[in-house]
N, C-alpha and C positions, 0 to 999 in steps of 0.2 A: 125073197132076199131077207132071211132072218138073221138079225145081228144083235150086237150088244154095244151100248154106249161106252166109250173109253172113260167117261166120267165115273163109272163104277170103280175103276182102278185109280183115277185121278183123286177121288175122295179118300183113297187109301194112301195118298202121297206118292203114288208111282208117277214117273215121268211119262211124257207122251209116247215115246217109242216103246217103252216097256209096257205101257197100257195097251197099245194096239197089238203088240205081240201076245200079250196075255189073252186078249179076246180071241185071237186066232188059235192059240194053244188050247183054248177051251172048246174048240171045234167049230167055231163060227166062220162063215165065209164073208161076212160083212161086218164092218166096224163103223160106228158113228164117231167121228172126232168131235168130242163134246166140250162143254163149257167149264168143267170143274177142274181145270189144270192151273197150276201156278205158273208164273213167268219162267221161261227157260232161255238160256243163251243159244244162239244159232238155231232157232226154231225152224227156219226154212230148210236148213240142211237136214234137220230131223224129219220134216215132212217128206222131203225128197228121198231120204233113206228108207222110210216106211214103204213108199211106193216102189222103190227099187227092190227091196227085199221081199215084198209081198205083191208082185205085179198083177197077179190074177185074182186078187180079192176085190170085194166091192166096198165102196166108201160113200159115206154121207158126211156133211159138215153141219154142225149145230152151233150157232153163234151164242156165246162169244168164243170163237176159235179162229186162229191160234191165240193162246193167252198173251195179252199185251204186257209190256214191261211193268206197268202199274195196274194192279187189280182194279176192276171196275165192273159195274153193271152196264150191259148194252141196253140203252133205252131209246128205241126208235122214235118215241114221241118228241124227242129233242131235235129231230130232223137231221140234216146232213151237216152237223157241226164238223169241225176239223177232225175231232176224235172219232166220231161216228163214220165219217166218210172213209177214213183210213181203215176202220174195222170192216166196213162193207167190202172194200176192195180186197182186204186180206181174206175174207170168207171165200171170195171167188178165185183168188190166187191159189188158195188151198184146193179148191174144187178142180181147177185147171191142172194142177200138179198130179192130183190123185185120180183124175177122171171120175169125180164123184157124180152120183146119180141125183143128189138133192142137196141144196143148201136151205137151212131153215133158221128162223129166229122167233123170239118171243114177240108178242103183238104190241109192244109199246105199253107204257104205264102212265097212269093219270098224275103221278107225282114224280119228282126227282128222287132218284135212288142213291143212297149212300152205301158204298162198299164197307162192310165190317168184316174183318178177317175171321172172326170166330162165329159168324152166323151159322146156325144149324141149317142143313139143306132144306128142311121142310118149314122153316120159320117164315113169318111175314118179313119182307125186306124192310130195312130201315129207310125212312123217307125224310126229305128235307122240306119241300114246299110243293104245293099243287101247281100243275101246269095248266094254263087256261085251255079249255077243251078245244076251241077252234084251232089254237096253235098246235096242240098235241096231234089232232087229226091231220093237219097240214104237214107236220113233221113225219108222221108215219107214212103218209102217202108219198112223200119225197123219197123216203128210204125204200119203199116198195118199188117205186118207178125205177130208181137206179138199179136196184137188185134184179128186177126182171130184165132190164137191158143187159146187165152183165151175165145173167143166166143164159140169155140167148147167145151171147158171144161165146160162152164156155161150152154150151150144149148140155146144160143140166136143168132141173126144175128148181123152183123156189117156192117156199111155203111159210106161212105163219102158223103158230101153235096156239091152241086154246090153253089158257092157264087159269088156275083157281081164282075166284073172286077175292080171296084173302090177299092176293098179290096186287090188288088194285089195277088190273089190266085195262087198257083203253078199248081194244077190240075184244069184247067179252061175250055179249049176248048174241043169239042167233041173228037178230036184226043188225048188229054191228058187223058180223061176218058177211051177211047178205049185202050190205052197203059196200063193203070192201071188195067183194067178189064182182059186184056189178061194175065197179070202176076199173077193176083189173081182172078181166076174164081169164088170163093165163096164170093167175096166182093159184096156188094149191093150198090145201089145208093139211097141216100136220096135226092129225087127231091124237091128242094125248088121252089115252083111254082112261087112265086112273084119274086125271083131272076131271074128265067128263062125268065119271062115276061119283067123284067127291062132290061135284056141284049139281048132281041130279039133272044133267042136261044131255046125257048120252042118247036117249031115244030121239029127241028132236034134232040133235046134230046129225045122227045117222039118217033120219028121214029127209032132212033138208039138203045135206051136203055129202051124201055117200059118194056121188060121182066126182066131187072135188078133192077127195082124200088122196094125197100123193105119198103119204108116209104115216105110219102109226108109231107112237111111243107106247109100248105095251107093258103094263103092270096093273095090279089090282089095288083098288082102294074102296073102303066102305064110304058111305055117304057122310057129309059134313056133320050131321046130327049124331052120328055114331062114332066116327073115327076120332081117336084122341089127338091126332096131329093132322096137319094139312096134307092130305094125299099121302097115303101110307107107302106107296111104291112096293107093295108086296108082290111075290111071284104068282103067276097064274098056275092054278093047280087042277082045274077041271074044264071040260068043254062047256059046261053050263055058264062059267064065268065069261066066256068069249063068244058064245053063240050069237049075240047081237051083231058081231062083225060079219056074219054071213051076208049082210046087206052090202058089204063092200066087195063087189064082184071082181075088182081088180086086185084083191088081196095078194095073190101069188106073184103079181108083177111089180109090187111096190116094196120099198124097204119097211120091214117090221122090226123095230129096234127095241129090245128090252132095256128098260131104264130102272136101275135099282140103287138103293143106298147100301153101304157096306154091311148093314145088318143082315142082308140076304147073302147066304152062303153060295159059293161056286157050285156046290153039289145041287142046290135048289135050282139054280139057273140052268144047269145041265138037264135036269128033269123037265123044267119048263120048256126048254128047247125041243126035247123029244115030243112033248105034248102038242106044241104048236106045229111041228112038222107033220104030225098025224092030223091035226085040224086042217091043214092045207089040202088034204085029200078030199075034203068036202066041197072044194071048188072045182 
């Protein structure tokens, strides 16, 4: 299930419907309804129209989607606040409407995050104050528990993503993920390939968690010491760049979602798609 995040077009100020349609027009059978969209009126009508107009496509949902009326960072470390609870329920309402295969979120942050309208996608989020660690873990666990219950009701999978250390994530190290998977055996890992490359943790994540991977965000990044920005989100251009993923034996059965900034051209994404389709033949 090779797809593209709608965030690629959302960052270009396209609306949700136009973004999803653009993904399909580029030749993909799968779209991830992503987090980089601004607020829209009648968003539920839009989600239903996408499913109605493209009923045979595959869908995944990446929080924060759908975009709320006021822009915000979804921070699971705050637990099931009124705002977070509504967001979680909206993730799975989207999944139910679209018959999505996966809902995924970021792994919670160690600090409160402030939304800034002009943040660069690769920049460190603006923070307000540190969240006490015990409270943050309690909050993330409550969000995961509710999400797994809703995932079972809807009939989809639920995953948390590895994000770069520059974003001050709560669930970050292999030990953090191990602790979380031990508590929630049904939880999946959304392996963000570029994040893992940037943080120099790809080999250990693939060794420890290859069987837990339920989705991949696919893009290339050089390591932190070399990359000029946090996780470059560049296109994959060779098998050598992705051969480590041969450890993920379920590669052909899970969503593989390209995630890029607008600096990447559609023509580059189309070439990347051809390359990964050939890579699939190795499984």
